[in-house]
C-alpha positions in Angstrom: 46.0 38.6 -53.2 47.4 41.7 -54.7 49.6 41.2 -57.8 51.7 44.0 -59.3 54.7 44.4 -61.5 57.5 46.0 -59.5 60.8 47.7 -60.2 62.8 44.4 -60.5 63.9 43.7 -64.1 61.3 40.9 -64.8 58.6 39.5 -62.7 55.7 40.0 -60.4 55.4 40.5 -56.6 52.5 38.8 -55.0 51.2 40.0 -51.6 50.0 37.1 -49.6 47.4 37.8 -47.0 47.5 36.1 -43.6 46.3 32.5 -43.6 46.3 32.3 -47.5 48.2 30.5 -50.2 49.5 30.7 -53.7 51.3 28.6 -56.3 54.0 29.7 -58.7 55.2 27.8 -61.8 59.0 28.4 -62.3 61.2 27.7 -65.3 64.7 26.5 -64.7 66.8 29.6 -63.9 64.0 31.7 -62.5 64.1 32.9 -58.9 61.5 33.1 -56.1 62.0 35.4 -53.1 59.9 35.4 -49.9 60.1 38.8 -48.1 58.7 39.6 -44.7 56.9 42.9 -44.8 55.6 43.2 -41.3 57.6 41.1 -38.9 57.9 37.3 -38.4 55.7 35.0 -40.4 56.1 31.3 -41.0 55.3 29.9 -44.5 54.9 26.3 -45.5 56.4 25.6 -48.9 55.8 22.7 -51.4 57.9 22.0 -54.5 57.0 19.8 -57.4 59.2 18.9 -60.4 57.0 19.4 -63.4 59.0 17.4 -66.0 59.0 14.1 -64.2 55.8 12.4 -63.0 55.6 12.2 -59.2 58.7 14.2 -58.5 58.5 16.5 -55.4 60.6 17.9 -52.6 61.8 15.3 -50.1 62.5 16.6 -46.6 64.3 13.3 -45.7 66.6 13.3 -48.8 67.4 17.0 -48.1 68.1 16.3 -44.4 70.4 13.4 -45.4 72.4 15.6 -47.7 72.5 18.9 -45.8 71.3 18.2 -42.2 68.5 20.1 -40.5 69.9 23.7 -40.7 69.3 24.9 -44.3 70.7 28.2 -45.5 72.5 29.8 -48.4 74.0 27.3 -50.8 71.9 24.3 -49.7 69.6 22.6 -52.2 66.0 21.2 -51.9 66.3 17.6 -53.1 63.5 15.6 -54.7 62.2 12.2 -53.8 63.4 8.8 -55.1 64.1 7.7 -57.8 64.9 11.3 -58.9 67.0 12.6 -56.1 68.0 15.8 -57.8 68.1 19.4 -56.8 64.9 21.3 -57.5 65.8 24.6 -55.8 69.0 26.2 -54.5 68.9 28.8 -51.7 70.9 31.8 -53.0 70.1 34.3 -50.2 69.0 33.8 -46.5 69.2 36.9 -44.4 68.0 35.0 -41.3 70.8 32.5 -40.9 73.1 34.7 -38.7 70.3 34.9 -36.0 68.7 31.4 -36.2 70.7 29.4 -33.6 69.9 28.9 -29.9 72.5 26.9 -28.0 70.1 25.6 -25.4 67.7 23.8 -27.8 69.7 24.0 -31.1 66.8 25.9 -32.6 67.0 26.6 -36.4 65.5 29.5 -38.3 63.9 27.4 -41.2 62.3 24.0 -40.5 62.6 20.7 -42.2 61.1 18.5 -39.5 57.4 19.4 -39.1 54.5 18.5 -41.4 52.0 21.2 -42.4 49.4 22.2 -39.8 45.9 21.0 -40.7 42.3 21.3 -39.6 42.5 18.2 -37.4 45.8 19.4 -35.8 44.3 22.9 -35.2 41.2 21.3 -33.6 43.3 19.1 -31.3 45.9 21.8 -30.3 43.9 25.0 -30.3 40.2 23.9 -30.3 39.7 25.7 -33.6 37.6 24.4 -36.5 39.6 26.2 -39.3 41.8 25.4 -42.2 45.6 25.0 -41.7 48.4 25.0 -44.2 47.5 21.5 -45.4 44.1 22.7 -46.6 45.4 26.1 -47.9 48.2 24.4 -49.9 45.7 22.0 -51.4 43.6 24.9 -52.5 46.7 26.5 -54.1 47.8 23.5 -56.2 44.4 22.2 -57.5 44.6 24.7 -60.4 47.7 22.9 -61.6 46.2 19.4 -61.6 47.3 18.3 -58.1 45.2 17.2 -55.1 45.4 16.9 -51.3 47.1 13.5 -51.8 50.1 15.4 -53.4 50.7 17.6 -50.3 54.1 16.5 -49.0 56.1 17.4 -45.9 57.0 21.0 -46.5 60.1 23.3 -46.1 58.8 25.7 -43.4 60.3 29.1 -43.9 61.2 31.2 -40.9 59.9 28.5 -38.5 62.2 28.2 -35.5 62.3 24.5 -34.5 64.7 22.0 -32.9 65.1 18.7 -31.1 65.8 18.8 -27.3 68.1 16.5 -25.3 65.3 13.9 -24.9 64.6 13.8 -28.7 61.4 15.8 -28.6 60.5 18.2 -31.3 59.7 21.8 -30.3 59.2 25.3 -31.8 59.8 28.8 -30.5 58.9 32.3 -31.8 60.6 33.0 -35.1 63.8 35.1 -35.0 62.8 36.7 -38.3 62.2 40.5 -38.5 60.7 42.8 -41.0 62.8 42.9 -44.2 64.2 39.3 -43.8 64.0 37.3 -47.0 65.0 34.0 -48.5 65.6 33.5 -52.3 65.6 30.3 -54.3 66.9 29.6 -57.8 65.0 27.0 -59.8 67.4 24.3 -60.9 64.6 22.4 -62.8 61.1 23.5 -64.0 58.9 23.3 -60.9 55.8 24.4 -59.2 56.3 26.1 -55.8 53.3 26.6 -53.4 53.5 28.6 -50.3 51.0 29.1 -47.4 51.2 31.9 -44.7 50.8 29.7 -41.6 47.9 30.6 -39.3 49.2 28.6 -36.3 51.1 29.6 -33.2 54.6 29.2 -34.7 53.9 32.5 -36.5 52.5 34.5 -33.7 50.0 36.9 -35.0 49.5 36.1 -38.8 50.9 38.7 -41.1 51.1 39.4 -44.8 54.2 38.4 -46.9 55.5 39.4 -50.3 56.6 36.8 -52.8 58.6 38.0 -55.9 59.0 35.7 -58.8 60.4 35.8 -62.3 56.9 35.1 -63.7 56.0 37.4 -66.6 52.3 37.0 -65.9 50.4 36.7 -62.7 49.9 33.1 -61.3 46.6 31.5 -62.0 44.1 30.1 -59.6 44.6 32.6 -56.8 43.3 31.4 -53.5 43.7 34.7 -51.6 
């Protein structure tokens, strides 16, 4: 990981290497932007509310409120009994290019779990970490464990459901310079993993800019 203070008013930009992860504590009102530096790259993202025990992003509550095609103005909703907005999407440069009429493919995914070592072994014959293991490594410095890894919001992952109800994914429609920005509605911890699996194509590095005034702790990259 390379961390440097950039020309934005306050904050740090973290350069995530391929197949790596990092976690970012955010105060309410701070922003987090994920920027593609070198073409399409899928990132799995976890979100935990840090003021209420057990609060975390809920893909199912978010789908129920906004559907499966999340973009600017939509919010990431937490699990029961909390059911409140943790993050709001304030910018999404991909949304104009993320729709395919044949498979209803969407540019950000809210259907798939994180890839994992068992999944990568079954699908690709590889004995290597997936996003599940990498996200676990990112959150342990903040008192979480593998049991806390929930279904993620998969950024720039192009997925859909076909006419027979089967899930599928296709190459990402994202390009260099695409970004998605979130506003923290509540104090939270956000963890992201640059996915090493086929949904990303060739793994690439990604920049994450946050309103943090000091670098994140517990770097895993």
